[in-house]
Each structure stands twice: as structure tokens, then as C-alpha cells.
N, C-alpha and C positions, 0 to 999 in steps of 0.2 A: 793364414794368408790365402787369398783367392788368386789363382793364376788365370789370366785371360788367354783364351785360345788364339792362335795366329789368325789373321784375317787377310784375305785378298781384297784390299780396299777398293781397287778399281773395279773388280768384278761385282762386288756387292753394291757399289755406287751405281754402276750401269744397270744392275737388276732393279734398282729403285728409280731409274730414269734419269740419273745424273751423268754429266760428262764434265771434264775439266779441260780447259783450253788455255794455251799461252796466248795472251792478248796484250794490247797496249792501252793504258789508261793515262791520260795527261802526259804522254811521252815516256811513261815508265812501263817496262815489260812486267806483267804479272800473270799469275795462274788464277783463272776465274772459274768458279763452278756455275753450272746452269742445269736446269731441270726442264727438259723440253725447250720451249721458247722462253721460259721464265729465267731471266738473267739476274734477278734480284737476290743473288746469293753472294757470300763473301769472296773476296779476291785476296791473294797472298803473294808475297815477294818471291817465294820459292815453291817448287812443286812439292817438296817435302813438307812444308808448312800446310799446304792445301790438303795433302793426303792425311796428315795428322789430325787436322780439323774434321775431315770427313769421317775418319775412323772413330774419333770421340763422339761425333754426332750420331753415327750409326749405333754405337754401343749404348747411347742414351735414348735413341729412337724418337725423341720428342720433335726434332726438326722435320720429321717426315709426316707429321700430322696435317701439313698443308696439302691441299688438293693440287693436282697438276693443272 
């Protein structure tokens, strides 16, 4: 069994140029990722879901092949 080391998701996301903001879409409050001015990233109903998605994405690393 391989154990994954703990990750500071917010710090790692910021290092990669991402930030997560609480925002409203169609009258619903969501947590939305953005990278610089690029807001074409997933939004989630909870901050926990947003962080879980980012952690998985960082661990897979493929999502970050896109240029800023």
C-alpha cells in the first residue's frame, strides 16, 4: 500500500497560480477556482469539495499542462 504524504492544498494551488473564491452563479453560492484571469475552471458547492478536486488534480498534475 502506498501512502500519500499530506499536502497543503491552498499553498500548492497558490504556487501554481490558482486561487479559490466564494462567488455566486445563477443565485447559488459556490466555490470557484481561477488561475490568474482564467476563470474557466470548476466550481463546487462547498469549499471542501473544491479543495478535494484541487488536491486530486495536483497529484495527477495533468490539469496544469495548460498555459496561463
